[in-house]
C-alpha positions in Angstrom: -36.2 -15.0 -8.5 -33.7 -15.3 -11.4 -33.1 -11.6 -11.1 -32.3 -11.9 -7.5 -29.8 -14.7 -8.2 -28.2 -12.8 -10.9 -27.8 -9.7 -8.8 -26.4 -11.9 -5.9 -23.7 -13.6 -8.5 -22.9 -10.1 -9.7 -22.3 -8.8 -6.2 -20.1 -12.0 -5.4 -18.0 -11.6 -8.6 -17.6 -7.9 -7.6 -16.6 -8.8 -4.1 -14.0 -11.4 -5.5 -12.4 -8.9 -7.7 -12.3 -6.2 -4.8 -10.7 -8.9 -2.5 -8.1 -9.7 -5.3 -7.3 -5.9 -5.5 -6.8 -5.5 -1.9 -4.5 -8.6 -1.9 -2.5 -7.0 -4.8 -2.4 -3.6 -3.1 -1.1 -5.4 0.2 1.7 -6.9 -1.7 2.5 -3.5 -3.2 2.7 -2.1 0.3 5.0 -4.9 1.5 7.2 -3.8 -1.4 7.1 -0.1 -0.3 7.9 -1.3 3.3 10.9 -3.5 2.2 12.1 -0.5 0.0 11.8 1.9 2.7 13.6 -0.3 5.3 16.6 -0.5 2.8 16.7 3.1 2.3 16.6 3.6 6.0 19.5 1.2 6.6 21.4 3.3 4.0 20.7 6.4 5.7 21.8 5.1 9.0 25.0 3.9 7.3 25.7 7.3 5.7 24.9 9.0 9.0 27.4 6.7 10.8 30.2 7.2 8.3 29.8 11.0 8.5 29.8 10.7 12.3 33.1 8.6 12.1 34.9 10.2 9.3 33.4 13.6 8.9 31.2 14.9 6.0 32.5 14.9 2.6 30.6 16.3 -0.4 29.8 13.0 -1.7 28.4 11.6 1.6 26.2 14.6 2.1 25.0 14.2 -1.3 24.3 10.5 -1.0 22.6 11.1 2.5 20.4 13.8 0.8 19.3 11.4 -2.1 18.8 8.6 0.4 16.4 10.9 2.4 14.5 12.0 -0.8 14.1 8.5 -1.8 12.7 7.7 1.7 10.2 10.7 1.4 9.1 9.5 -2.1 8.6 5.9 -1.0 6.5 7.1 2.0 4.5 9.2 -0.2 3.8 6.1 -2.6 3.1 4.1 0.6 0.5 6.5 1.9 -1.2 6.6 -1.5 -1.2 2.7 -1.6 -2.8 2.6 1.9 -5.4 5.0 0.8 -6.2 2.7 -2.1 -6.4 -0.3 0.1 -8.8 1.6 2.5 -11.0 2.6 -0.4 -11.1 -1.0 -1.7 -12.0 -2.2 1.8 -14.7 0.3 2.0 -16.1 -1.0 -1.5 -15.9 -4.6 -0.1 -17.9 -3.4 2.9 -20.6 -1.9 0.7 -20.8 -5.1 -1.4 -21.1 -7.0 1.8 -23.9 -5.0 3.1 -25.7 -5.3 -0.4 -25.2 -9.1 -0.1 -26.7 -9.1 3.2 -29.7 -7.1 2.1 -30.1 -9.4 -0.9 -30.0 -12.4 1.4 -32.7 -11.0 3.6 -35.1 -10.7 0.6 
């Protein structure tokens, strides 16, 4: 009986840690979304400026750098999303183990 209680407590502690991880990763994802939104605004601003005034070497370089930054941020965001999905899968496994332990 004590062993079952200790196992359940271990699972609950693991679940709490995983939920904290998902929360942290969700905050990180929000930062990536905000960063990307800012970069997209810069891209639009540069495209408008190029459309109005023609392209200069500096504007084209700035646009290219902004597009590269957007690609890098999207890649980081995708990796973060994969980590969230993995952590959520781990939570699901712990929940199943908790349900099985409860049934005993």
